[in-house]
Each structure stands twice: as C-alpha cells, then as structure tokens.
Steps between C-alpha positions, in 0.01 A plus 500: 500500500197344334324219667695174572293208377519206742392164363388283766336569852675239704741586785768643268260702289306659801822568700635678193188695475540629853876566477438708177220691684738580781751625243257728340485286169143427366414147394225267384467135583355241253404156631402193298243373747148631503535563872812554729422246772714316750627179348774264614597407852776597737811701426763662727632851504857528631636812666635653175148481348322628821750776515373626158139444592545693819636797294173481313301538822355145485637343821194555711272358247718201446538427862120472533477214260842332514687286745805664637747207476682445820753221394621288213535139604639182330407148575578172345203270383512331841394821674847568647610857536809571286534880528305813600558861466298822568335688226429867410475723811566204727839492333585859537366636151310824502210350309333157552476193289140421399332180405201597314225368258594624151145632459514704823827658380356567160181651666721746713691611194174528288328706756795729529521541127127584465520768768827649370523470121128464461268207412454650153859421417478128564347313212396140500424267220788630291733245329839631381571402134817686415688832545628748238713792573645816326706800616202659685356199689369156498162361371368185669239297316237310684210256424209401710550158657123443486453577137842509342415831344756788500476756746614863465886526482647666820785751467747576766862614562603155627341148512589253770417136477386364842300214373709204620691220355263474189558868430390593149769767465770270619394265225498784255867579582610136540273297258748203499555470870294183549281374802596557857767247641352239728720437807390141536290585815122530493329651790143493642377801702214509736325711771337350813335649812690325758617521860797728560838324508833584669492882573186556274742737303751238378616443137587132470711319245516121546633191327685482170392454134615133454261395776263796499535864615259734656459868572232590758403824652194712601389785276196657658517688829135473572402159646158343460243411763690189606832690535644359182738674259513476127800285440684518150686181415696381206597128449800442252680205349672402185289373215545470127139609430364850512255727334552856355544769767172624635487644852127410522488134358309270732700217654404151617564372850552140381806623283709586797343410840686154501838686527397673822277230653731425796588860578338487855696759709435576860425855386308440180294235331621555147271253295199610716575856412521413133177305497308795642619757244253734365695532187784300328693632199767333298801689359831394333821671629627675187718804416673645188868573426587855591446728203788716351267804513170611612460845351436574132464874443194606683389157601633282793412205709436460884456230740439141367489641148853598540637232733287203578661285776419175665315578818763371752604813689176685592630770269300531169244761614773683687728541189197641307452757768869597486471521119216744536668733740834514292306548169294800652820652639671476153199656323487784755875574487563461124357748248535246217258194540726285281806572726279441803400158394866402426605629844228291665618192306854575602410509865275191507589254228799339638356526858212299417689251267708417810191424694369278209817298507513484886139382513606208277808402715503629858180664621439491874359156498846380397526444873259211473692344201817490709338334788328253265829407336693475828247297681379281211153622572496333856434650837791649687576511867667836506490742209836643612661170413361524148568866417613801700279797565772719339452302176132516521502892555751537208250342252201726599722809534667439160172496335389814680811681370437405134134586531568830655327473830785447742550767755817637347339558153191655657714721728694623203159601342419710803318237707578168686 
C-alpha cells in the first residue's frame, strides 16, 4: 500500500500514525501549524483509551507526565459529597485512567512518531485545500498558511482527515452542513498551580449548569517547589452568548467569576484558585449532528472531523484514539483501501453517534442534574434521602456502556 496521508497532527492524527506504523503501513502527517506544540489544557484518558496507548508501548511515558486518577467524585455547589467511585486500576481495570495536560499527551505521541515513523514524515505549515481521487489513489492539495501559495500536491493510497471540527475535507463532502450547534452552555477553562485537594488524584464534578457547574482535577504529576499541583478547571453555565469554537481563545475572569464567588469548600477555595490561574480560555460547548457517512472512496474522517461532541463525558480524545486503532486494523486486514474505509465506518459511525447523543442528554454529570432538581439547589441532610446510590451508579455505568469503557465491553475485547 502507498502512503496514507494524515491531515492533522493532533491526538487522533498522531495516534493513527503510530497504529499504522505498528500495522506495517507507511504514512505521512501534514499539520497546519508551523510547529507542533502543546496547546490546550487538561483532558482525561479513560481505560478504553489507555488500553490502546498501552498496546502502542506508551504507558510508561504517560505515567511520568500524567496524574493517575484515583477516583471520580461528585459534589453539589455547597461542597457536599453526592457520589464517589474508583477509577482505572483502582476500579479493577488493567490500565489506568489518566488526567493529563493535552500538550503533554501530544508531546508523548509526537516523540514516539518521530522515533518510529521518522521526523522527515511529519510536515508542518501545510494547510489542506481539497482532495481529489481516482482508481489508483488520492491527491491532496495544500497551501502555505503563511503565504497562501500552493504547495506540491501529495499523493497517497488513502487520505484521512484528522483536523478537527473545522475539517476542510468534511466541508468538501458536506458543503451545506452549517455551523456547529451550540448547546447553550459556555465554558471557561483554566490552569492553576494550587495546593493538592482531596486525594491529590481526584477528578471532581460539582454543581449544575443553572447555578454554575465545575470540573476540577490535577493534570501534572510533578509538583513545584511549594508542593503544588497544576490543576485544570472548567467553569460552565448557560449563556445565550458565545464565540466561534476555538480551543485557544483567551477568556476573561470577570465574565464568569461572579457565578462561583461563594464556592468556598472546606477542601478547596474555588474562586481563589480561579483568580490565580496562569491561563484562562473560553470555549462554547458545541457539536454537530452525526453524519450519514464518513468515507468517500479513498478519503475518510477521524476524531472531531468525524464526530464532534460536546465535552461532557471526558471522551473526545478517547474516541479519536479508538478510531485510529480500528482504521489501522481495517487497512491492514483489507486488500482494498476503499473497502477498508467502509469497514472502518461501519464499526465506528453508529458507536460514536450514540456517544454524541448521550453527551447531550445523559453524560456522567447527569448525576448532578438529578440532585439539583430533587433538592431545588439547596443543601441536603443525607444524600440517601435524595437519591439512592444504586440510581447514582446506574447513571455513570450507563454512560460507560455507551462509551465502551465498561468492564464488560473491555473484557469482550480481551482486557478488563
């Protein structure tokens, strides 16, 4: 097979390069940015994703830079514990759950790609313009983002769009799709060096959207001279106003701090943490309706280019990683590239569409919605009088089944 052309050097694109290399399939990666560098803030890698990264031999490198998540905990906005459950290896999985800076994950993937497929096969400063194909292969046209001039067309057996929700090839195949769909929730993300809280390895969801909701977790294993961890946090609430999706748009503290001003818990000073952030970014929660197809001859979509989802289940990066493994397997096992891309689509399209829909309706933080509604946003005396632990567990386990990281699904794939 001729080279696979990968458009985008994000998490999905770099993981695909590594899985193709493992399958013995050559590839080249083309990235819009002039330099592949660590942007963004925190993300979580659930056991189905770390299982795939472990198979690529990356677990040791990730454990050095990530926080191995011990527990997922849910609180109301008054700082009262609603529910807790162990995560990853602490819950009996073979692989851990990681909380990690997106840039650290991307750096681990990039280092592995450079050493395995070769730095000379990773091109930066290439903007995808369009793709054309014939019976023998696909030609991808690029321009220079710096000058707008055409760059040499690149020929391969297959092209894979891994360039996110604003994917050029998605737009080529669906020119009338329209803008991403706004959920009504805007979020502000930040990172702060702060004193460890709870176990120092806890992933916290707190509050609910009508009165403010937060996600808070440490993302770097190495502590500073004062023993502080880098804490990633997200503040969310309903707002009619939002700006175009851009993971790296600067946010303003005054736009949201008033919502969380009284969040003074005995285990965390939330507004104090926000005020001491080294970076704040603003982002609207958006997604797109699931597509009827991703694959068009020798061209297909992967990750956010294929199935953008609102970031409510700690699952976007994980699904891109799963896409990469399935696509590489299909290309290895199928002699016909066109048939391989359709097989990949058949395995992944409806599975990811279900997660897109679930993230809209009942992601894991639906626990907090139920408590908010049943208590009227007031403190409770006993959580068991509000909602049973069985109901709480059913909400998180139901999401795990849809997303494919419950123990039964992983056991069926040969792990647990």
